[in-house]
PASEBA-1860 file (N, C-alpha, C; in nm, 3 decimals):
! residues 175
1> XXXXXXXX> 11.188/5.945/12.329/11.118/5.982/12.209/10.974/5.931/12.213 ~ 10.957/5.809/12.262/10.822/5.753/12.269/10.737/5.831/12.366 ~ 10.805/5.879/12.473/10.732/5.959/12.570/10.683/6.091/12.508 ~ 10.764/6.152/12.426/10.729/6.279/12.362/10.613/6.258/12.265 ~ 10.615/6.147/12.193/10.507/6.119/12.098/10.377/6.095/12.173 ~ 10.386/6.016/12.282/10.264/5.990/12.358/10.214/6.116/12.427 ~ 10.306/6.203/12.468/10.265/6.329/12.530/10.195/6.418/12.427 ~ 10.251/6.421/12.306/10.188/6.500/12.200/10.052/6.442/12.163
9> XXXXXXXX> 10.042/6.311/12.161/9.914/6.249/12.130/9.813/6.277/12.240 ~ 9.859/6.274/12.365/9.771/6.306/12.477/9.726/6.451/12.474 ~ 9.819/6.541/12.440/9.784/6.683/12.431/9.686/6.706/12.318 ~ 9.709/6.638/12.204/9.618/6.654/12.090/9.479/6.602/12.126 ~ 9.476/6.489/12.198/9.347/6.434/12.238/9.279/6.527/12.337 ~ 9.357/6.586/12.426/9.301/6.678/12.524/9.246/6.803/12.455 ~ 9.323/6.860/12.364/9.275/6.980/12.294/9.160/6.947/12.198 ~ 9.166/6.833/12.134/9.056/6.792/12.046/8.930/6.768/12.127
17> XXXXXXXX> 8.944/6.708/12.244/8.829/6.685/12.332/8.773/6.815/12.385 ~ 8.862/6.911/12.415/8.812/7.039/12.465/8.739/7.115/12.355 ~ 8.783/7.097/12.230/8.712/7.162/12.120/8.572/7.103/12.107 ~ 8.563/6.970/12.115/8.431/6.905/12.108/8.343/6.948/12.225 ~ 8.405/6.958/12.341/8.330/7.000/12.459/8.281/7.144/12.443 ~ 8.367/7.230/12.388/8.328/7.370/12.366/8.215/7.377/12.263 ~ 8.223/7.298/12.158/8.116/7.298/12.057/7.986/7.243/12.115 ~ 8.000/7.140/12.202/7.882/7.085/12.268/7.816/7.192/12.355
25> XXXXXXXX> 7.898/7.263/12.432/7.842/7.368/12.518/7.787/7.484/12.435 ~ 7.847/7.510/12.321/7.796/7.615/12.233/7.655/7.578/12.185 ~ 7.638/7.452/12.148/7.504/7.406/12.107/7.406/7.418/12.224 ~ 7.451/7.380/12.343/7.365/7.394/12.461/7.331/7.540/12.487 ~ 7.429/7.628/12.468/7.406/7.771/12.491/7.295/7.822/12.399 ~ 7.306/7.788/12.271/7.204/7.836/12.176/7.070/7.767/12.199 ~ 7.073/7.640/12.239/6.947/7.572/12.270/6.880/7.637/12.390 ~ 6.959/7.667/12.495/6.903/7.735/12.613/6.850/7.873/12.577
33> XXXXXXXX> 6.923/7.943/12.492/6.875/8.076/12.450/6.746/8.066/12.370 ~ 6.735/7.961/12.289/6.610/7.943/12.214/6.493/7.919/12.311 ~ 6.514/7.837/12.413/6.410/7.812/12.513/6.379/7.938/12.593 ~ 6.482/8.014/12.629/6.461/8.139/12.703/6.383/8.239/12.617 ~ 6.416/8.244/12.488/6.345/8.335/12.398/6.198/8.295/12.386 ~ 6.171/8.166/12.372/6.033/8.119/12.365/5.958/8.149/12.495 ~ 6.027/8.133/12.610/5.966/8.164/12.739/5.932/8.313/12.749 ~ 6.025/8.397/12.706/6.000/8.541/12.713/5.887/8.584/12.620
41> XXXXXXXX> 5.881/8.523/12.502/5.770/8.553/12.411/5.637/8.506/12.471 ~ 5.639/8.391/12.535/5.519/8.340/12.600/5.475/8.434/12.712 ~ 5.572/8.486/12.789/5.539/8.581/12.896/5.476/8.706/12.837 ~ 5.531/8.754/12.725/5.473/8.872/12.661/5.331/8.844/12.613 ~ 5.310/8.727/12.552/5.175/8.692/12.506/5.077/8.684/12.623 ~ 5.122/8.626/12.733/5.033/8.615/12.849/5.004/8.751/12.910 ~ 5.102/8.841/12.910/5.080/8.977/12.961/4.980/9.052/12.875 ~ 4.992/9.039/12.745/4.896/9.104/12.654/4.757/9.047/12.675
49> XXXXXXXX> 4.748/8.916/12.691/4.617/8.853/12.716/4.558/8.900/12.849 ~ 4.644/8.915/12.951/4.597/8.963/13.081/4.542/9.105/13.068 ~ 4.610/9.191/12.998/4.562/9.328/12.981/4.436/9.332/12.895 ~ 4.424/9.240/12.800/4.301/9.232/12.722/4.183/9.194/12.813 ~ 4.209/9.106/12.909/4.104/9.070/13.005/4.069/9.188/13.095 ~ 4.171/9.266/13.136/4.144/9.386/13.215/4.055/9.482/13.137 ~ 4.087/9.500/13.009/4.010/9.591/12.925/3.866/9.541/12.910 ~ 3.851/9.410/12.897/3.716/9.353/12.887/3.639/9.375/13.017
57> XXXXXXXX> 3.707/9.362/13.131/3.642/9.387/13.260/3.597/9.531/13.272 ~ 3.680/9.625/13.228/3.641/9.767/13.233/3.518/9.790/13.146 ~ 3.518/9.732/13.027/3.402/9.749/12.938/3.276/9.688/13.000 ~ 3.290/9.572/13.064/3.175/9.508/13.128/3.119/9.594/13.241 ~ 3.208/9.651/13.323/3.162/9.735/13.435/3.094/9.862/13.385 ~ 3.149/9.922/13.280/3.087/10.041/13.223/2.950/10.005/13.165 ~ 2.943/9.893/13.095/2.815/9.852/13.036/2.712/9.820/13.145 ~ 2.757/9.764/13.258/2.665/9.737/13.368/2.605/9.867/13.421
65> XXXXXXXX> 2.688/9.967/13.443/2.639/10.096/13.494/2.547/10.163/13.393 ~ 2.588/10.165/13.267/2.507/10.230/13.164/2.374/10.156/13.147 ~ 2.377/10.024/13.154/2.253/9.947/13.142/2.155/9.976/13.255 ~ 2.208/9.985/13.377/2.120/10.018/13.491/2.063/10.158/13.477 ~ 2.144/10.252/13.435/2.096/10.390/13.419/1.993/10.400/13.308 ~ 2.008/10.319/13.204/1.907/10.316/13.097/1.772/10.267/13.151 ~ 1.777/10.168/13.239/1.652/10.120/13.299/1.588/10.229/13.386 ~ 1.671/10.301/13.463/1.618/10.411/13.544/1.559/10.521/13.456
73> XXXXXXXX> 1.623/10.547/13.343/1.571/10.650/13.251/1.434/10.612/13.198 ~ 1.419/10.488/13.158/1.290/10.443/13.104/1.181/10.449/13.211 ~ 1.214/10.397/13.329/1.114/10.396/13.437/1.076/10.538/13.478 ~ 1.175/10.626/13.492/1.146/10.764/13.533/1.067/10.838/13.426 ~ 1.098/10.815/13.299/1.024/10.882/13.192/0.878/10.838/13.189 ~ 0.855/10.708/13.208/0.717/10.659/13.211/0.641/10.715/13.332 ~ 0.709/10.723/13.446/0.643/10.777/13.565/0.614/10.927/13.551 ~ 0.705/11.002/13.486/0.678/11.145/13.461/0.555/11.159/13.373
81> XXXXXXXX> 0.547/11.077/13.270/0.431/11.082/13.180/0.302/11.055/13.256 ~ 0.299/10.950/13.334/0.177/10.917/13.409/0.143/11.024/13.513 ~ 0.245/11.081/13.577/0.220/11.183/13.679/0.164/11.310/13.616 ~ 0.214/11.348/13.501/0.162/11.466/13.432/0.018/11.442/13.388 ~ -0.011/11.322/13.343/-0.151/11.289/13.306/-0.240/11.298/13.430 ~ -0.190/11.253/13.545/-0.269/11.261/13.668/-0.293/11.408/13.708 ~ -0.193/11.494/13.689/-0.213/11.636/13.720/-0.318/11.697/13.629 ~ -0.311/11.663/13.501/-0.406/11.720/13.405/-0.549/11.671/13.430
89> XXXXXXXX> -0.564/11.548/13.475/-0.698/11.492/13.492/-0.739/11.484/13.639 ~ -0.680/11.565/13.726/-0.713/11.553/13.867/-0.854/11.602/13.899 ~ -0.909/11.689/13.818/-1.046/11.734/13.845/-1.146/11.620/13.827 ~ -1.115/11.525/13.741/-1.202/11.409/13.722/-1.184/11.307/13.833 ~ -1.069/11.309/13.900/-1.041/11.210/14.004/-1.113/11.242/14.134 ~ -1.141/11.369/14.158/-1.208/11.410/14.283/-1.358/11.421/14.259 ~ -1.436/11.405/14.366/-1.580/11.426/14.353/-1.609/11.575/14.326 ~ -1.725/11.608/14.272/-1.754/11.746/14.233/-1.750/11.845/14.349
97> XXXXXXXX> -1.782/11.809/14.469/-1.785/11.902/14.583/-1.660/11.890/14.669 ~ -1.545/11.847/14.612/-1.420/11.831/14.690/-1.366/11.968/14.728 ~ -1.310/11.978/14.849/-1.255/12.108/14.891/-1.133/12.145/14.806 ~ -1.114/12.275/14.792/-1.004/12.325/14.710/-0.868/12.290/14.769 ~ -0.858/12.290/14.903/-0.729/12.259/14.966/-0.685/12.116/14.935 ~ -0.780/12.021/14.920/-0.744/11.883/14.889/-0.690/11.874/14.745 ~ -0.755/11.948/14.656/-0.709/11.947/14.516/-0.571/12.014/14.506 ~ -0.553/12.122/14.583/-0.425/12.193/14.582/-0.314/12.105/14.639
105> XXXXXXXX> -0.340/12.038/14.751/-0.240/11.948/14.809/-0.205/11.834/14.713 ~ -0.305/11.783/14.645/-0.281/11.676/14.548/-0.194/11.727/14.432 ~ -0.224/11.848/14.384/-0.146/11.906/14.275/-0.001/11.930/14.319 ~ 0.016/11.981/14.442/0.152/12.004/14.493/0.228/11.872/14.509 ~ 0.161/11.772/14.558/0.224/11.642/14.575/0.267/11.584/14.440 ~ 0.178/11.590/14.342/0.213/11.538/14.209/0.323/11.621/14.143 ~ 0.321/11.752/14.166/0.425/11.840/14.109/0.561/11.810/14.170 ~ 0.565/11.789/14.301/0.693/11.753/14.362/0.740/11.616/14.312
113> XXXXXXXX> 0.648/11.526/14.286/0.683/11.396/14.228/0.745/11.413/14.090 ~ 0.687/11.504/14.009/0.742/11.531/13.876/0.883/11.589/13.890 ~ 0.899/11.681/13.987/1.031/11.741/14.009/1.134/11.633/14.042 ~ 1.103/11.543/14.134/1.199/11.439/14.172/1.222/11.338/14.060 ~ 1.119/11.312/13.982/1.137/11.222/13.868/1.225/11.286/13.760 ~ 1.208/11.416/13.738/1.296/11.486/13.643/1.440/11.489/13.695 ~ 1.455/11.505/13.827/1.587/11.499/13.888/1.648/11.360/13.868 ~ 1.566/11.257/13.880/1.611/11.120/13.856/1.657/11.103/13.712
121> XXXXXXXX> 1.581/11.158/13.618/1.620/11.152/13.477/1.756/11.219/13.455 ~ 1.771/11.337/13.512/1.894/11.412/13.493/2.014/11.337/13.554 ~ 1.998/11.287/13.676/2.109/11.216/13.741/2.142/11.083/13.672 ~ 2.040/11.015/13.620/2.065/10.890/13.547/2.142/10.918/13.419 ~ 2.106/11.026/13.349/2.181/11.062/13.228/2.325/11.100/13.264 ~ 2.341/11.175/13.370/2.473/11.217/13.413/2.558/11.095/13.452 ~ 2.500/11.001/13.525/2.573/10.881/13.566/2.613/10.798/13.444 ~ 2.525/10.788/13.347/2.556/10.712/13.226/2.671/10.776/13.149
129> XXXXXXXX> 2.665/10.906/13.132/2.772/10.977/13.060/2.903/10.971/13.138 ~ 2.895/10.987/13.270/3.016/10.981/13.352/3.080/10.842/13.347 ~ 2.999/10.738/13.349/3.053/10.602/13.343/3.121/10.578/13.208 ~ 3.057/10.624/13.101/3.118/10.605/12.969/3.249/10.682/12.956 ~ 3.251/10.805/13.004/3.374/10.884/12.991/3.484/10.829/13.082 ~ 3.449/10.784/13.202/3.550/10.727/13.290/3.603/10.595/13.234 ~ 3.514/10.515/13.174/3.558/10.391/13.110/3.654/10.419/12.995 ~ 3.624/10.521/12.916/3.713/10.558/12.806/3.847/10.604/12.860
137> XXXXXXXX> 3.844/10.682/12.968/3.969/10.728/13.029/4.051/10.611/13.082 ~ 3.986/10.516/13.147/4.058/10.398/13.195/4.122/10.321/13.081 ~ 4.046/10.304/12.972/4.098/10.225/12.860/4.211/10.295/12.787 ~ 4.206/10.428/12.779/4.309/10.499/12.703/4.430/10.538/12.785 ~ 4.418/10.548/12.917/4.530/10.595/12.997/4.591/10.490/13.089 ~ 4.512/10.400/13.142/4.563/10.311/13.246/4.573/10.165/13.203 ~ 4.486/10.119/13.116/4.483/9.977/13.082/4.516/9.960/12.934 ~ 4.626/10.018/12.893/4.670/10.005/12.754/4.742/9.872/12.738
145> XXXXXXXX> 4.734/9.818/12.617/4.801/9.691/12.592/4.953/9.711/12.593 ~ 5.025/9.626/12.669/5.171/9.642/12.675/5.238/9.575/12.555 ~ 5.314/9.651/12.479/5.389/9.595/12.368/5.538/9.611/12.396 ~ 5.613/9.514/12.354/5.757/9.515/12.377/5.822/9.620/12.287 ~ 5.920/9.689/12.343/5.995/9.786/12.265/6.102/9.713/12.184 ~ 6.156/9.777/12.081/6.263/9.711/12.004/6.384/9.675/12.090 ~ 6.413/9.755/12.191/6.526/9.723/12.279/6.500/9.595/12.357 ~ 6.376/9.578/12.403/6.343/9.455/12.476/6.350/9.334/12.384
153> XXXXXXXX> 6.305/9.350/12.261/6.311/9.238/12.166/6.455/9.204/12.131 ~ 6.541/9.304/12.119/6.682/9.277/12.087/6.752/9.203/12.200 ~ 6.711/9.226/12.324/6.772/9.155/12.436/6.737/9.006/12.434 ~ 6.627/8.970/12.368/6.584/8.831/12.364/6.665/8.747/12.267 ~ 6.721/8.812/12.166/6.790/8.736/12.061/6.927/8.690/12.106 ~ 6.958/8.560/12.090/7.091/8.513/12.128/7.194/8.555/12.023 ~ 7.313/8.588/12.068/7.420/8.625/11.977/7.542/8.540/12.008 ~ 7.615/8.503/11.903/7.734/8.422/11.921/7.840/8.498/11.999
161> XXXXXXXX> 7.844/8.629/11.985/7.945/8.707/12.058/7.924/8.696/12.209 ~ 7.799/8.680/12.253/7.774/8.660/12.395/7.834/8.529/12.443 ~ 7.824/8.425/12.360/7.882/8.296/12.398/8.034/8.304/12.402 ~ 8.091/8.371/12.302/8.236/8.377/12.293/8.296/8.466/12.402 ~ 8.220/8.562/12.452/8.275/8.651/12.555/8.265/8.593/12.696 ~ 8.212/8.472/12.708/8.195/8.413/12.841/8.327/8.367/12.902 ~ 8.422/8.333/12.822/8.547/8.283/12.876/8.549/8.131/12.874 ~ 8.669/8.075/12.889/8.686/7.931/12.876/8.620/7.855/12.990
169> XXXXXXX> 8.622/7.910/13.110/8.569/7.834/13.224/8.418/7.816/13.210 ~ 8.345/7.913/13.155/8.200/7.902/13.142/8.162/7.827/13.016 ~ 8.228/7.860/12.903/8.184/7.800/12.778/8.224/7.654/12.765 ~ 8.329/7.613/12.831/8.373/7.475/12.821/8.315/7.385/12.929 ~ 8.233/7.438/13.012/8.166/7.357/13.111/8.241/7.342/13.242 ~ 8.346/7.420/13.265/8.423/7.412/13.389/8.377/7.519/13.486 ~ 8.265/7.504/13.541/8.209/7.606/13.632/8.264/7.587/13.769
END
């Protein structure tokens, strides 16, 4: 009889201890899930920050190109203005008895300069517009900010049913 009582007491202690062990592991499970959830949220925050930096880099590169083209536009416009003034006042630049062929060659040279400067203006405007449109395309199609879908967020949340479905060997610490 004493043996049966001590066996029952031992069994009760064993089952009571396993319940405490299971509750301890349950707390560890939820604590680990809380840490995993915080880690996953941190990863998402860092990914969004990384893409924000990519977007800033695209904007900086576009602004660099547009800024350079603006400088070319200003310089070419000023040179066109001065060249046209030189064409208009070329009769004053030559001595009165200058040969006609020299004046004609000078006019042709200045006219070709105006042509190339106007070409420079056109290409600088085209490059500026192309850079802006390509930058917009990059920002809207390729470097969009990544946001988590509801399915991804639901996977992050710990559920008690996941703990309970693990089985006794995993939840009680008997790996």
